[in-house]
C-alpha positions as a Markdown table, in Angstrom:
| # | Residue | x | y | z |
|---|---|---|---|---|
| 1 | Met | 21.9 | 7.7 | 17.0 |
| 2 | Thr | 20.5 | 3.9 | 17.5 |
| 3 | Ile | 17.6 | 3.8 | 19.5 |
| 4 | Ser | 18.0 | 1.7 | 22.8 |
| 5 | Pro | 14.9 | -0.5 | 22.8 |
| 6 | Ala | 12.7 | -0.5 | 26.2 |
| 7 | Arg | 13.1 | -4.0 | 26.6 |
| 8 | Arg | 13.9 | -6.7 | 24.3 |
| 9 | Phe | 12.4 | -10.1 | 24.2 |
| 10 | Ala | 14.3 | -12.8 | 26.3 |
| 11 | Gly | 16.2 | -15.2 | 24.1 |
| 12 | Phe | 15.6 | -19.6 | 24.8 |
| 13 | Ala | 18.0 | -21.7 | 26.5 |
| 14 | Leu | 17.9 | -25.6 | 26.2 |
| 15 | Leu | 18.8 | -27.4 | 29.5 |
| 16 | Ala | 21.5 | -30.2 | 28.2 |
| 17 | Leu | 20.4 | -33.2 | 30.3 |
| 18 | Ser | 23.7 | -35.8 | 31.4 |
| 19 | Leu | 23.0 | -39.4 | 32.2 |
| 20 | Gly | 25.1 | -40.9 | 34.8 |
| 21 | Cys | 25.6 | -44.6 | 34.4 |
| 22 | Gly | 26.3 | -47.0 | 37.1 |
| 23 | Ser | 28.6 | -50.2 | 36.4 |
| 24 | Leu | 26.0 | -53.4 | 36.0 |
| 25 | Pro | 26.1 | -56.4 | 38.2 |
| 26 | Pro | 28.0 | -59.1 | 37.6 |
| 27 | Ala | 26.7 | -62.0 | 35.5 |
| 28 | Pro | 24.5 | -64.5 | 36.8 |
| 29 | Thr | 26.3 | -68.0 | 37.2 |
| 30 | Thr | 23.3 | -70.1 | 35.9 |
| 31 | Ser | 23.8 | -71.7 | 32.7 |
| 32 | Arg | 20.6 | -70.0 | 31.8 |
| 33 | Ala | 21.3 | -66.8 | 29.2 |
| 34 | Ala | 22.0 | -63.4 | 30.5 |
| 35 | Glu | 18.5 | -61.4 | 29.9 |
| 36 | Pro | 19.4 | -58.7 | 27.7 |
| 37 | Val | 19.8 | -54.9 | 29.1 |
| 38 | Val | 17.2 | -52.7 | 27.6 |
| 39 | Leu | 18.0 | -48.9 | 27.9 |
| 40 | Pro | 15.4 | -46.1 | 27.4 |
| 41 | Ala | 15.1 | -44.2 | 24.0 |
| 42 | Lys | 16.9 | -41.1 | 23.8 |
| 43 | Thr | 14.2 | -38.5 | 23.0 |
| 44 | Ser | 15.2 | -34.7 | 22.4 |
| 45 | Ala | 13.9 | -32.0 | 24.0 |
| 46 | Pro | 11.0 | -29.9 | 21.5 |
| 47 | Lys | 12.1 | -26.7 | 20.2 |
| 48 | Pro | 10.0 | -23.9 | 21.9 |
| 49 | Arg | 7.9 | -22.5 | 19.8 |
| 50 | Arg | 8.6 | -19.1 | 18.4 |
| 51 | Ala | 6.6 | -15.8 | 18.8 |
| 52 | Arg | 4.3 | -14.6 | 16.2 |
| 53 | Leu | 4.5 | -12.1 | 14.1 |
| 54 | Arg | 1.1 | -11.5 | 12.4 |
| 55 | Val | 1.6 | -9.3 | 9.3 |
| 56 | Gly | -1.7 | -7.8 | 8.1 |
| 57 | Thr | -1.6 | -6.9 | 3.7 |
| 58 | Ser | -3.8 | -6.7 | 1.3 |
| 59 | Gly | -2.5 | -8.7 | -1.3 |
| 60 | Asp | -3.6 | -6.4 | -4.2 |
| 61 | Tyr | -1.3 | -3.3 | -4.2 |
| 62 | Ala | 1.6 | -4.1 | -6.7 |
| 63 | Pro | 4.6 | -4.0 | -6.2 |
| 64 | Phe | 4.2 | -4.2 | -2.3 |
| 65 | Ser | 2.2 | -7.0 | -1.8 |
| 66 | Ile | 0.4 | -9.3 | -4.4 |
| 67 | Arg | -1.2 | -12.9 | -3.2 |
| 68 | Asp | -1.3 | -15.2 | -6.0 |
| 69 | Ala | -3.7 | -18.1 | -6.7 |
| 70 | Ser | -1.8 | -20.7 | -4.4 |
| 71 | Gly | -2.1 | -17.7 | -1.6 |
| 72 | Thr | 1.5 | -16.8 | -1.4 |
| 73 | Val | 2.1 | -13.0 | -0.8 |
| 74 | His | 5.2 | -11.8 | -3.3 |
| 75 | Gly | 6.3 | -8.2 | -3.0 |
| 76 | Phe | 8.3 | -5.7 | -1.5 |
| 77 | Asp | 6.8 | -5.8 | 1.8 |
| 78 | Ala | 6.9 | -9.1 | 1.2 |
| 79 | Glu | 10.7 | -9.6 | 0.9 |
| 80 | Ile | 11.3 | -7.5 | 4.1 |
| 81 | Ala | 8.9 | -9.2 | 6.3 |
| 82 | Ala | 10.4 | -12.2 | 5.8 |
| 83 | Ala | 13.9 | -10.9 | 6.0 |
| 84 | Leu | 12.6 | -9.0 | 9.3 |
| 85 | Ala | 11.0 | -12.0 | 11.0 |
| 86 | Thr | 14.0 | -14.0 | 10.2 |
| 87 | Asp | 16.3 | -11.7 | 11.9 |
| 88 | Leu | 13.9 | -10.8 | 14.9 |
| 89 | Glu | 13.4 | -14.9 | 15.1 |
| 90 | Leu | 9.8 | -14.8 | 14.7 |
| 91 | Glu | 7.2 | -17.2 | 12.8 |
| 92 | Leu | 6.0 | -14.9 | 10.1 |
| 93 | Glu | 1.9 | -15.5 | 9.7 |
| 94 | Trp | 0.2 | -13.1 | 7.0 |
| 95 | Val | -3.5 | -11.9 | 7.3 |
| 96 | Thr | -5.6 | -10.3 | 5.0 |
| 97 | Phe | -6.7 | -7.0 | 5.5 |
| 98 | Arg | -9.7 | -4.7 | 3.2 |
| 99 | Trp | -8.5 | -0.8 | 2.5 |
| 100 | Pro | -11.6 | 0.4 | 3.8 |
| 101 | Thr | -11.7 | -1.3 | 6.9 |
| 102 | Leu | -7.8 | -1.3 | 7.6 |
| 103 | Gln | -8.0 | 0.9 | 10.8 |
| 104 | Thr | -11.1 | -0.9 | 12.6 |
| 105 | Gln | -8.9 | -4.4 | 11.9 |
| 106 | Ile | -5.9 | -2.6 | 13.8 |
| 107 | Glu | -7.6 | -1.3 | 16.5 |
| 108 | Asn | -9.4 | -4.5 | 17.1 |
| 109 | Gly | -5.9 | -6.6 | 17.0 |
| 110 | Glu | -6.6 | -8.7 | 13.9 |
| 111 | Phe | -2.6 | -8.3 | 13.4 |
| 112 | Asp | 0.5 | -6.7 | 14.9 |
| 113 | Leu | 1.6 | -4.3 | 12.0 |
| 114 | Ala | 0.3 | -3.5 | 8.4 |
| 115 | Met | 2.9 | -4.0 | 5.7 |
| 116 | Gly | 1.6 | -3.9 | 1.8 |
| 117 | Gly | 2.1 | 0.2 | 1.0 |
| 118 | Val | 0.9 | 1.9 | 3.8 |
| 119 | Thr | 1.0 | 6.0 | 3.4 |
| 120 | Trp | 1.8 | 8.0 | 6.6 |
| 121 | Gln | -0.8 | 10.6 | 7.3 |
| 122 | Pro | -2.2 | 12.0 | 10.7 |
| 123 | Thr | -5.4 | 10.7 | 11.0 |
| 124 | Arg | -3.3 | 7.3 | 11.6 |
| 125 | Ala | -0.2 | 8.4 | 13.4 |
| 126 | Val | -2.6 | 9.0 | 16.5 |
| 127 | Leu | -3.7 | 5.6 | 16.5 |
| 128 | Gly | -0.4 | 3.0 | 17.2 |
| 129 | Tyr | 2.8 | 3.5 | 15.8 |
| 130 | Leu | 4.0 | 4.4 | 12.3 |
| 131 | Thr | 7.3 | 2.9 | 11.2 |
| 132 | Arg | 10.5 | 5.0 | 9.1 |
| 133 | Ala | 9.8 | 5.7 | 5.6 |
| 134 | Val | 10.7 | 2.7 | 3.8 |
| 135 | Ala | 9.6 | 4.4 | 0.4 |
| 136 | Arg | 8.7 | 7.7 | -1.3 |
| 137 | Gly | 5.7 | 8.0 | -3.9 |
| 138 | Gly | 3.1 | 10.1 | -5.3 |
| 139 | Pro | -0.3 | 10.1 | -6.9 |
| 140 | Cys | -0.9 | 9.3 | -10.7 |
| 141 | Val | -3.7 | 9.4 | -13.0 |
| 142 | Leu | -3.6 | 7.0 | -16.2 |
| 143 | Gly | -6.0 | 7.8 | -18.9 |
| 144 | Asp | -8.1 | 10.8 | -19.8 |
| 145 | Glu | -7.3 | 13.7 | -16.6 |
| 146 | Gln | -10.4 | 15.4 | -18.1 |
| 147 | Ala | -12.7 | 12.3 | -18.2 |
| 148 | Ala | -16.1 | 12.9 | -16.5 |
| 149 | Arg | -15.9 | 9.5 | -14.6 |
| 150 | Val | -12.7 | 8.7 | -12.4 |
| 151 | Ala | -12.4 | 5.5 | -11.1 |
| 152 | Val | -9.8 | 4.5 | -7.5 |
| 153 | Asn | -9.5 | 2.4 | -4.7 |
| 154 | Arg | -11.9 | 3.2 | -2.3 |
| 155 | Gly | -11.1 | 3.7 | 1.6 |
| 156 | Gly | -7.2 | 4.8 | 1.1 |
| 157 | Val | -5.2 | 7.6 | 0.9 |
| 158 | Leu | -5.5 | 7.9 | -3.0 |
| 159 | Glu | -9.5 | 7.9 | -2.5 |
| 160 | Ala | -8.6 | 11.4 | -0.6 |
| 161 | Trp | -6.7 | 12.4 | -3.1 |
| 162 | Ala | -9.1 | 11.9 | -6.2 |
| 163 | Arg | -11.7 | 13.8 | -4.4 |
| 164 | Gly | -9.7 | 16.6 | -3.5 |
| 165 | His | -8.4 | 16.6 | -7.5 |
| 166 | Phe | -11.4 | 15.5 | -8.9 |
| 167 | Lys | -14.4 | 18.0 | -7.2 |
| 168 | Gly | -17.6 | 17.8 | -9.4 |
| 169 | Arg | -16.5 | 15.0 | -11.4 |
| 170 | Glu | -18.0 | 11.5 | -10.7 |
| 171 | Leu | -15.9 | 8.8 | -8.5 |
| 172 | Leu | -16.0 | 5.4 | -9.4 |
| 173 | Thr | -14.8 | 3.8 | -6.1 |
| 174 | Val | -13.9 | -0.2 | -6.3 |
| 175 | Asp | -13.0 | -2.5 | -3.8 |
| 176 | Ala | -10.8 | -4.9 | -5.9 |
| 177 | Asn | -7.8 | -2.8 | -6.9 |
| 178 | Arg | -6.7 | -5.1 | -9.4 |
| 179 | Thr | -9.7 | -4.5 | -11.6 |
| 180 | Leu | -8.5 | -0.7 | -12.2 |
| 181 | Pro | -7.1 | -1.1 | -15.4 |
| 182 | Asp | -10.3 | -3.4 | -16.8 |
| 183 | Leu | -12.3 | -0.2 | -16.2 |
| 184 | Leu | -10.2 | 2.1 | -18.2 |
| 185 | Ala | -9.5 | -0.4 | -20.9 |
| 186 | Asp | -13.9 | -1.1 | -21.7 |
| 187 | Gly | -14.4 | 2.5 | -20.9 |
| 188 | Arg | -16.0 | 2.3 | -17.5 |
| 189 | Ala | -13.9 | 5.1 | -16.7 |
| 190 | Gly | -12.2 | 7.8 | -18.6 |
| 191 | Ala | -9.3 | 7.7 | -15.9 |
| 192 | Ile | -8.0 | 5.8 | -13.0 |
| 193 | Val | -5.7 | 7.0 | -9.9 |
| 194 | Thr | -3.3 | 5.0 | -8.6 |
| 195 | Asp | 0.5 | 6.1 | -7.4 |
| 196 | Ser | 3.8 | 6.0 | -9.2 |
| 197 | Phe | 4.7 | 2.4 | -7.5 |
| 198 | Glu | 2.3 | 0.6 | -9.1 |
| 199 | Arg | 1.3 | 2.4 | -12.6 |
| 200 | Lys | 3.9 | 0.4 | -13.9 |
| 201 | Ala | 1.8 | -2.8 | -13.6 |
| 202 | Phe | -1.4 | -1.0 | -14.5 |
| 203 | Ala | 0.0 | 1.0 | -17.5 |
| 204 | Arg | -0.8 | 0.0 | -21.1 |
| 205 | Pro | 0.1 | 0.9 | -24.4 |
| 206 | Gly | -1.4 | 4.3 | -25.6 |
| 207 | Trp | -2.5 | 5.5 | -22.3 |
| 208 | Ser | -1.0 | 8.9 | -20.8 |
| 209 | Val | 0.6 | 8.8 | -17.3 |
| 210 | Arg | 0.5 | 12.0 | -15.1 |
| 211 | Cys | 2.3 | 11.7 | -11.5 |
| 212 | Glu | 2.2 | 14.2 | -8.6 |
| 213 | Pro | 5.9 | 14.5 | -7.0 |
| 214 | Ala | 7.0 | 11.8 | -4.8 |
| 215 | Leu | 6.2 | 13.1 | -1.6 |
| 216 | Thr | 3.7 | 10.5 | 0.4 |
| 217 | Arg | 6.1 | 8.3 | 2.8 |
| 218 | Lys | 5.1 | 4.5 | 2.9 |
| 219 | Val | 5.7 | 3.2 | 6.1 |
| 220 | Tyr | 4.4 | 0.4 | 7.9 |
| 221 | Trp | 1.8 | 0.5 | 11.1 |
| 222 | Leu | 2.0 | -1.4 | 14.7 |
| 223 | Ala | -1.4 | -1.8 | 16.2 |
| 224 | Pro | -1.6 | 0.0 | 19.4 |
| 225 | Asn | 0.3 | -1.5 | 22.6 |
| 226 | His | 3.3 | -2.6 | 20.9 |
| 227 | Ala | 5.7 | -0.5 | 21.9 |
| 228 | Pro | 8.9 | -3.0 | 22.2 |
| 229 | Leu | 8.1 | -4.4 | 18.8 |
| 230 | Ala | 7.8 | -0.7 | 17.2 |
| 231 | Thr | 10.7 | -0.1 | 18.8 |
| 232 | Arg | 13.2 | -3.3 | 17.9 |
| 233 | Ile | 11.4 | -2.9 | 14.3 |
| 234 | Asp | 12.3 | 0.5 | 13.8 |
| 235 | Asp | 16.0 | -0.6 | 15.3 |
| 236 | Trp | 16.0 | -3.3 | 12.4 |
| 237 | Leu | 14.8 | -0.4 | 9.6 |
| 238 | Arg | 17.8 | 1.7 | 10.9 |
| 239 | Ala | 20.2 | -0.9 | 10.8 |
| 240 | Asn | 19.4 | -2.3 | 7.3 |
| 241 | Thr | 19.2 | 0.7 | 5.1 |
| 242 | Thr | 21.1 | -1.1 | 2.6 |
| 243 | Arg | 18.9 | -4.3 | 2.6 |
| 244 | Val | 15.7 | -2.3 | 2.0 |
| 245 | Glu | 17.4 | 0.1 | -0.6 |
| 246 | Ser | 18.3 | -3.1 | -2.6 |
| 247 | Ala | 14.7 | -4.6 | -2.3 |
| 248 | Gln | 13.6 | -1.2 | -3.4 |
| 249 | Leu | 16.2 | -1.6 | -6.7 |
| 250 | Arg | 14.4 | -5.2 | -7.2 |
| 251 | Trp | 10.5 | -4.5 | -6.9 |
| 252 | Phe | 10.4 | -0.7 | -7.9 |
| 253 | Gly | 13.0 | -0.3 | -10.4 |
| 254 | Glu | 15.2 | 2.1 | -8.3 |
| 255 | Arg | 16.5 | 3.1 | -5.2 |
| 256 | Gln | 15.4 | 5.5 | -2.8 |
| 257 | Arg | 17.8 | 7.2 | -0.2 |
| 258 | Leu | 16.7 | 6.1 | 3.1 |
| 259 | Thr | 19.8 | 8.1 | 4.9 |
| 260 | Ala | 19.3 | 10.0 | 8.7 |
| 261 | Leu | 18.7 | 13.2 | 6.7 |
| 262 | Asp | 15.9 | 12.1 | 4.9 |
| 263 | Asp | 14.4 | 10.3 | 8.2 |
| 264 | Leu | 14.5 | 13.6 | 10.2 |
| 265 | Ser | 12.7 | 15.7 | 6.8 |
| 266 | Asp | 9.9 | 13.3 | 6.9 |
| 267 | Leu | 9.7 | 13.3 | 10.8 |
| 268 | Leu | 9.7 | 17.3 | 10.2 |
| 269 | Ala | 7.3 | 16.8 | 7.2 |
| 270 | Arg | 4.9 | 14.6 | 9.7 |
| 271 | Arg | 4.9 | 17.8 | 12.2 |
| 272 | Met | 3.5 | 20.1 | 9.8 |
| 273 | Ala | 1.0 | 18.0 | 8.4 |
| 274 | Phe | -0.7 | 18.0 | 11.7 |
| 275 | Met | -0.9 | 21.7 | 11.8 |
| 276 | Pro | -4.1 | 22.3 | 9.7 |
| 277 | Leu | -5.8 | 19.7 | 12.0 |
| 278 | Val | -4.3 | 21.9 | 15.0 |
| 279 | Ala | -5.7 | 24.7 | 14.0 |
| 280 | Gly | -9.0 | 23.2 | 13.4 |
| 281 | Ala | -9.3 | 21.8 | 16.5 |
| 282 | Lys | -8.2 | 25.1 | 18.2 |
| 283 | Ala | -10.8 | 26.9 | 16.4 |
| 284 | Lys | -13.6 | 24.2 | 17.7 |
| 285 | Leu | -12.2 | 24.7 | 21.1 |
| 286 | Gly | -12.3 | 28.5 | 20.3 |
| 287 | Ile | -8.6 | 29.1 | 21.4 |
| 288 | Ala | -5.9 | 31.0 | 20.4 |
| 289 | Ile | -3.2 | 29.9 | 17.6 |
| 290 | Glu | -0.4 | 31.2 | 20.0 |
| 291 | Asp | 0.3 | 28.8 | 23.1 |
| 292 | Pro | 2.9 | 30.6 | 25.3 |
| 293 | Ala | 2.7 | 28.0 | 28.2 |
| 294 | Arg | 2.8 | 25.0 | 25.8 |
| 295 | Glu | 5.4 | 26.4 | 23.9 |
| 296 | Lys | 7.7 | 26.8 | 26.5 |
| 297 | Ile | 7.2 | 23.4 | 28.1 |
| 298 | Val | 8.1 | 22.0 | 24.2 |
| 299 | Leu | 11.6 | 23.8 | 24.4 |
| 300 | Asp | 12.4 | 23.2 | 27.8 |
| 301 | Ser | 11.7 | 19.5 | 26.9 |
| 302 | Ala | 14.1 | 19.7 | 24.0 |
| 303 | Ser | 16.7 | 21.5 | 25.6 |
| 304 | Ala | 16.6 | 18.9 | 28.9 |
| 305 | Ser | 16.6 | 16.3 | 26.0 |
| 306 | Ala | 19.6 | 17.6 | 24.1 |
| 307 | Arg | 22.4 | 16.6 | 25.8 |
| 308 | Lys | 21.3 | 12.9 | 26.5 |
| 309 | Val | 21.1 | 12.4 | 22.4 |
| 310 | Gly | 24.4 | 14.4 | 21.6 |
| 311 | Leu | 23.1 | 17.6 | 20.6 |
| 312 | Pro | 24.1 | 21.1 | 21.9 |
| 313 | Glu | 21.8 | 22.3 | 23.4 |
| 314 | Ala | 21.2 | 26.3 | 22.7 |
| 315 | Ala | 21.3 | 25.1 | 19.0 |
| 316 | Thr | 18.7 | 22.5 | 19.6 |
| 317 | Arg | 16.4 | 24.8 | 21.3 |
| 318 | Glu | 16.7 | 27.5 | 18.3 |
| 319 | Phe | 15.8 | 24.5 | 16.2 |
| 320 | Phe | 12.5 | 23.6 | 18.0 |
| 321 | Ala | 11.7 | 27.2 | 18.1 |
| 322 | Leu | 11.8 | 27.7 | 14.8 |
| 323 | Gln | 9.6 | 24.5 | 14.1 |
| 324 | Ile | 6.8 | 26.1 | 16.5 |
| 325 | Glu | 7.5 | 29.5 | 14.3 |
| 326 | Leu | 7.1 | 27.8 | 11.4 |
| 327 | Ser | 4.0 | 25.2 | 12.5 |
| 328 | Lys | 1.9 | 28.4 | 13.8 |
| 329 | Ala | 2.6 | 29.6 | 10.5 |
| 330 | Val | 1.2 | 26.9 | 8.8 |
| 331 | Gln | -1.7 | 27.2 | 11.2 |
| 332 | Arg | -2.6 | 30.6 | 9.8 |
| 333 | Arg | -2.2 | 29.9 | 6.8 |
| 334 | Val | -4.5 | 26.4 | 6.7 |
| 335 | Ser | -7.1 | 25.4 | 8.9 |
| 336 | Glu | -9.2 | 21.5 | 8.6 |
| 337 | Pro | -11.8 | 20.5 | 10.9 |
| 338 | Thr | -11.4 | 17.5 | 12.4 |
| 339 | Thr | -13.0 | 14.9 | 14.8 |
| 340 | Leu | -9.4 | 14.4 | 16.3 |
| 341 | Asp | -9.0 | 15.6 | 20.0 |
| 342 | Leu | -6.2 | 18.0 | 20.4 |
| 343 | Ala | -5.3 | 16.7 | 24.4 |
| 344 | Arg | -6.0 | 12.7 | 23.8 |
| 345 | Gln | -4.7 | 12.5 | 20.2 |
| 346 | Ile | -3.0 | 14.7 | 19.0 |
| 347 | Arg | -1.0 | 16.4 | 21.1 |
| 348 | Pro | 0.1 | 12.8 | 22.8 |
| 349 | Ala | 1.4 | 12.3 | 18.8 |
| 350 | Leu | 3.2 | 15.6 | 18.5 |
| 351 | Asn | 5.4 | 14.8 | 21.5 |
| 352 | Glu | 6.1 | 11.6 | 20.3 |
| 353 | Leu | 7.1 | 13.1 | 16.8 |
| 354 | Gly | 9.5 | 15.8 | 18.8 |
| 355 | Asp | 11.3 | 12.9 | 20.5 |
| 356 | Arg | 11.8 | 11.1 | 17.4 |
| 357 | Ile | 12.8 | 14.3 | 15.4 |
| 358 | Leu | 15.5 | 14.7 | 18.6 |
| 359 | Ile | 17.3 | 11.0 | 17.7 |
| 360 | Ala | 17.3 | 11.5 | 13.7 |
| 361 | Ala | 18.9 | 14.6 | 14.2 |
| 362 | Ser | 21.8 | 13.8 | 16.6 |
| 363 | Glu | 21.9 | 10.7 | 14.2 |
| 364 | Ala | 22.0 | 12.9 | 11.0 |
| 365 | Arg | 24.6 | 15.2 | 12.9 |
| 366 | Arg | 27.0 | 12.4 | 13.8 |
| 367 | Glu | 27.1 | 11.3 | 10.3 |
| 368 | Gly | 27.7 | 15.0 | 9.1 |
| 369 | Gln | 24.7 | 15.0 | 6.9 |
| 370 | Leu | 23.0 | 18.8 | 8.4 |
| 371 | Arg | 26.4 | 20.4 | 7.7 |
| 372 | Asn | 26.0 | 19.2 | 3.9 |
| 373 | Gly | 22.0 | 19.3 | 3.6 |
| 374 | Ser | 20.3 | 21.7 | 0.9 |
| 375 | Leu | 17.3 | 22.0 | 0.1 |
| 376 | Ala | 16.3 | 19.0 | -2.4 |
| 377 | Asp | 16.7 | 17.1 | 1.2 |
| 378 | Leu | 13.9 | 19.1 | 2.4 |
| 379 | Gln | 11.2 | 18.7 | -0.6 |
| 380 | Val | 9.5 | 16.9 | 1.4 |
| 381 | Leu | 8.1 | 19.8 | 3.0 |
| 382 | Ser | 7.0 | 21.4 | -0.1 |
| 383 | Pro | 3.4 | 21.5 | 0.8 |
| 384 | Trp | 3.7 | 22.7 | 4.1 |
| 385 | Leu | 6.7 | 25.5 | 3.9 |
| 386 | Asn | 7.0 | 28.1 | 0.9 |
| 387 | Gly | 10.4 | 28.5 | 0.0 |
| 388 | Asp | 11.8 | 30.9 | 2.3 |
| 389 | Glu | 11.0 | 28.9 | 5.3 |
| 390 | Gln | 12.4 | 25.7 | 3.5 |
| 391 | Gln | 15.4 | 28.0 | 3.6 |
| 392 | Arg | 15.8 | 29.1 | 6.9 |
| 393 | Leu | 15.0 | 25.5 | 8.1 |
| 394 | Leu | 18.0 | 24.6 | 5.8 |
| 395 | Asp | 20.3 | 27.1 | 7.2 |
| 396 | Asn | 19.0 | 25.9 | 11.1 |
| 397 | Leu | 19.9 | 22.4 | 10.4 |
| 398 | Arg | 23.1 | 23.3 | 8.9 |
| 399 | Ala | 23.8 | 25.4 | 12.1 |
| 400 | Leu | 22.9 | 22.7 | 14.3 |
| 401 | Gly | 25.4 | 20.3 | 12.8 |
| 402 | Arg | 28.0 | 22.5 | 13.5 |
C-alpha cells in the first residue's frame, strides 16, 4: 500500500503576461520623416530556482560513492541520487562527510540526507529517518583471518564488527578507506575488513576472501525534521524498485530483490535489533521485561489501524502479539548496555517501526506475497530469532495473507 505523503511540495506556476496594443496615431502631415516607433524589448520571466537536495557522501566507498579527481561523484548511490533529484524536481548538491563524524554532521543539519553505503543500525534509527533498504551485504575479511594486526575503516559499522570479531588482536583503524588494500599489500596489516560490496574493488590476486552472510541493510539517512522529504523519498523508492534493481546490476553485478515482503522482513529485523538495547535500558532502570500495560497499548493501536490499511483486525492483532512475544524472548537472551533513553528515543523509534510494519504487511498481502512466503524470506531475522521462532513468524504471516 503506497503511503500518502503528509504534504507535497507546491508546484510552481508561471504567470503569462498579455500585452494590449492600441492603434497608432495618424502619420503627421509635415514633410519631415516620421519618428520611428521603438517597442520595448521582450523579456522572459526568470525561471524559479528549484529547491536543493543536499546529499552527504563520503566519496570513498565503492561501488556506492566514489569522488574522482575532478570532484565528480560516481557509483550506485550517485546514480540513485541523480534520478531521485530529477524526479522530485530538486537541485542536487553534494556535501562531503567523514564516517567518524557522520552522525554529528547529520545532527548539525549539514545536509538533508546521507547516501553512500549507509548501514541501518539502531543507534542511527533514533536520529532522523532511515529509508527502505536498497541493498543487503555483509562484512568480509581479505587476507589472513588469523593475522595479529587487522585494518579497518574508522567510525563505521565495519569497525564495530571488527572489534567484536577480532577481540585480542591489534586493530588498525584508518580514515582513508581507499588505503586499506595498500596496508595489506605492503604488510602493514595481515588482513583488512571490508564488505561484500567493496571487496571486488579491494581484492587482488592471491588474497583469500571470506564473507559473512548478507544480512546488513544499506539505507538512506535523513536528517531530523525532514519528515515530508522522508515520505517522498520512501514513496519514490517503493515506486521505482525496478530502476533501483537495474542500478544494482550495473554497480554490484547482481540484482537484489526489493519486494514488499523483503521490506517487511527488514522492518521486523530492525525491530528485533532494538531488543537487546531495550533489555539493557530496562535493566538500567530496574524495570521488568514484561510490561502488560504497554503491550495492550501496542495491540490496541495495531487493531485500530488494521482496517485503515486493509488488514484483517483479528489476524493483525495476532501478528503484533507474536512480535511482542518474540521481542521479549530476544530481550531475555541478550541484553546490551546503552546510553539511549527508553522513553524519549527507543520507544518513539519502535512506534515508527510499528506503523511502517503495518503498511509493509498490507502491501505484501495485497500483492499475494504473504501467502507464498518462505523461511528464506526471513533470513535477515536469523541474528535474533532461531529456526522455530522464524517458522512461527512465517506461519503467522501466511495466516495474515489469507
